[in-house]
C-alpha positions as CSV (number, residue, x, y, z in Angstrom):
1,M,82.5,146.1,33.6
2,T,79.0,146.9,34.9
3,E,76.9,148.2,32.8
4,S,74.8,151.4,33.0
5,I,71.0,151.6,33.3
6,N,69.7,154.3,31.7
7,P,66.1,155.0,32.3
8,P,63.6,155.3,29.6
9,D,62.3,158.9,28.0
10,D,59.9,159.6,29.8
11,G,61.4,159.0,34.0
12,E,60.4,155.9,35.5
13,L,62.3,153.0,36.7
14,E,61.5,149.7,35.2
15,P,61.1,147.1,38.2
16,I,64.4,145.4,38.9
17,R,63.4,142.0,39.0
18,I,65.3,139.2,40.4
19,P,66.3,136.1,38.4
20,D,63.8,132.9,39.8
21,P,67.6,130.6,41.3
22,Q,67.4,133.5,43.7
23,L,64.3,133.7,44.3
24,E,64.1,130.1,45.1
25,G,67.6,130.6,47.2
26,I,66.2,132.9,49.4
27,E,62.9,131.1,50.2
28,A,64.2,128.2,51.2
29,S,66.5,130.3,53.7
30,V,63.7,131.3,55.2
31,R,61.8,128.4,55.6
32,R,64.6,126.8,56.8
33,L,65.3,129.4,59.4
34,M,61.9,129.2,60.3
35,E,61.7,125.4,60.7
36,Q,65.0,126.0,63.2
37,S,62.7,129.0,65.3
38,A,59.9,125.9,65.4
39,Q,62.8,123.6,66.6
40,Q,63.9,125.4,69.4
41,A,60.8,126.1,71.0
42,Q,60.3,122.8,71.2
43,Q,63.2,122.2,73.1
44,L,62.6,124.9,75.3
45,D,59.3,123.6,76.0
46,H,60.2,119.8,77.1
47,L,63.5,121.3,79.0
48,S,60.8,123.4,81.2
49,S,58.2,120.2,81.3
50,A,61.0,117.5,82.2
51,P,60.6,115.9,85.2
52,E,63.8,116.1,87.2
53,P,67.1,114.4,87.5
54,P,66.7,110.8,88.7
55,G,69.0,109.8,91.6
56,S,72.4,109.3,91.5
57,P,73.4,106.0,90.4
58,F,76.4,105.6,92.6
59,A,74.5,105.6,95.5
60,A,74.5,102.2,95.8
61,F,78.1,102.0,96.4
62,G,77.8,104.4,99.2
63,M,78.2,107.6,97.4
64,P,74.7,108.6,96.9
65,G,75.8,112.3,96.6
66,L,77.9,111.6,93.4
67,G,77.2,113.2,89.9
68,R,74.6,115.9,91.7
69,P,75.5,119.6,92.1
70,L,76.5,120.5,95.0
71,S,73.1,121.7,97.7
72,A,74.4,124.7,99.9
73,P,75.8,124.1,103.1
74,P,74.2,123.6,106.4
75,P,74.7,126.3,109.0
76,E,77.4,125.0,111.4
77,P,76.0,123.7,114.9
78,R,77.8,125.4,117.4
79,P,78.3,123.3,120.5
80,I,75.9,123.5,123.4
81,L,77.5,125.4,125.9
82,E,78.6,128.1,123.8
83,L,75.3,128.9,123.8
84,D,73.3,131.4,125.9
85,G,69.5,132.5,126.6
86,E,66.5,130.8,124.5
87,E,69.0,129.5,122.3
88,L,70.7,127.1,125.0
89,E,66.6,126.6,126.3
90,D,66.3,125.4,123.5
91,E,68.6,123.6,122.4
92,L,68.3,121.4,125.2
93,D,65.0,120.9,125.3
94,A,65.5,119.2,122.0
95,L,69.0,117.1,123.4
96,S,66.8,115.8,126.2
97,D,64.3,114.6,124.0
98,W,66.6,112.8,122.3
99,V,68.1,111.2,125.3
100,D,64.6,110.1,127.1
101,D,62.8,109.2,124.1
102,F,66.1,107.1,122.3
103,F,69.2,106.9,123.7
104,L,68.8,105.8,127.4
105,P,66.2,103.3,126.1
106,V,68.4,101.8,123.4
107,Y,71.4,102.7,125.5
108,G,70.9,103.0,128.7
109,A,72.4,100.4,130.9
110,E,71.4,99.3,134.0
111,V,72.1,101.9,136.7
112,T,74.7,100.3,139.1
113,T,78.1,101.8,140.7
114,A,80.4,100.9,138.1
115,A,77.3,102.7,135.7
116,P,76.6,105.3,137.4
117,W,73.4,108.2,136.6
118,C,71.8,111.2,137.2
119,L,68.6,112.1,136.7
120,E,69.6,115.7,136.4
121,W,72.5,115.7,134.1
122,Q,70.9,118.6,132.7
123,D,73.9,120.5,135.6
124,H,76.2,118.4,134.7
125,D,77.7,120.5,132.5
126,D,80.4,118.2,130.7
127,V,77.8,115.8,130.9
128,V,75.7,118.0,128.4
129,A,78.4,119.0,126.5
130,W,79.0,114.7,125.7
131,L,75.9,114.3,125.3
132,H,75.5,117.3,122.6
133,A,78.9,116.3,121.1
134,L,76.5,112.5,120.3
135,W,73.5,113.7,119.6
136,L,75.2,116.1,116.7
137,A,77.1,113.0,115.7
138,Y,73.9,110.5,115.5
139,Q,71.9,113.5,112.9
140,Q,75.2,113.6,110.7
141,H,75.9,109.2,110.5
142,R,72.1,109.1,110.1
143,D,71.9,110.8,106.9
144,P,72.0,109.1,104.1
145,E,74.0,111.0,102.6
146,A,76.2,108.5,105.2
147,G,76.1,105.9,103.1
148,L,75.1,102.3,104.4
149,S,77.9,102.4,107.4
150,G,76.8,105.7,108.8
151,L,75.6,104.1,111.5
152,F,78.4,101.7,111.9
153,V,80.7,105.1,112.3
154,W,78.5,106.4,115.3
155,H,78.7,103.7,117.5
156,R,82.2,102.2,117.0
157,D,83.8,106.1,116.3
158,F,81.2,108.1,119.0
159,L,78.8,106.0,121.3
160,T,81.3,103.9,122.7
161,H,84.4,106.0,123.5
162,A,81.1,109.2,124.8
163,V,79.3,106.2,126.9
164,A,82.3,104.8,128.8
165,A,83.2,108.8,129.6
166,I,80.0,109.6,130.4
167,R,78.8,106.6,133.0
168,A,83.0,105.5,134.2
169,P,83.0,105.3,138.0
170,G,85.6,107.9,138.2
171,G,83.0,110.6,136.0
172,P,81.2,112.6,136.2
173,L,78.1,111.3,137.1
174,S,80.5,108.8,140.3
175,A,78.5,111.2,142.8
176,C,75.1,110.8,141.6
177,M,72.6,107.6,141.3
178,T,74.7,104.5,141.6
179,S,71.6,101.9,142.2
180,P,67.5,102.5,140.6
181,D,66.7,102.5,144.7
182,R,69.0,105.7,145.8
183,P,68.3,109.0,142.7
184,A,71.3,111.2,144.2
185,H,72.5,114.2,142.3
186,R,76.1,115.9,143.5
187,L,77.9,117.9,141.5
188,L,81.9,117.2,142.1
189,A,84.1,120.3,142.5
190,G,86.6,120.6,140.0
191,P,90.6,121.9,140.3
192,P,91.5,125.4,140.9
193,P,92.5,127.9,138.6
194,S,96.1,127.4,138.2
195,V,99.0,129.6,140.2
196,R,100.0,131.6,136.9
197,T,96.2,133.1,136.5
198,E,95.2,133.4,140.1
199,A,98.6,135.7,140.6
200,A,97.3,137.4,137.2
201,S,94.0,138.1,139.1
202,K,95.7,139.2,141.7
203,R,98.0,141.3,140.2
204,A,94.7,143.2,138.8
205,A,92.6,143.3,142.2
206,D,95.7,145.1,144.1
207,E,96.4,147.5,141.1
208,P,94.7,151.3,142.5
209,A,91.4,151.8,140.1
210,E,92.5,155.1,137.4
211,P,91.1,158.2,138.5
212,D,87.7,159.4,136.3
213,E,88.6,162.2,133.7
214,P,87.8,165.4,134.6
215,T,84.2,166.2,133.0
216,S,84.7,170.3,131.8
């Protein structure tokens, strides 16, 4: 049972004295808190001035992105034939630069009847679509993220098939230039629409137009 402290007769309270062992414990706790705060401040300063993390250790194994935080995905490319207006013109200009500056000087075999070409290939929609897809694949596979075998995959899986389709003897450019001395350009007519589509178009044309609603 605790003892009550009776005030002296003059009404003034005597100061309460904390025993020395307790006082030393409080001082030690305060010192520890101050030391911990100083250590945390040093850690924050070190983190703010730390250099960027090094490259992925898996890059040498063809996995350069492994171990790094995921970055925001790039915007998805659109097929060039789905573009129009200024967007189409800008994309076609960029594609033409790649074809004239890189593709033809490196992979443009001699023009013959077995490998025709056209100086106005931009007018051939199918050729534009093929070359644009080939260009997009080239950009993807030359990126370091594709690894050391990226360009080999591009040659094997994309370039070979695209060139074979574009410059085939019976391909889209077969009526164009078959000799460097005889430039030519002609668009080959494609097959007509199917019978079902033609019939639907005819029915739509034969249906009478709905009368305009009277206005009050």
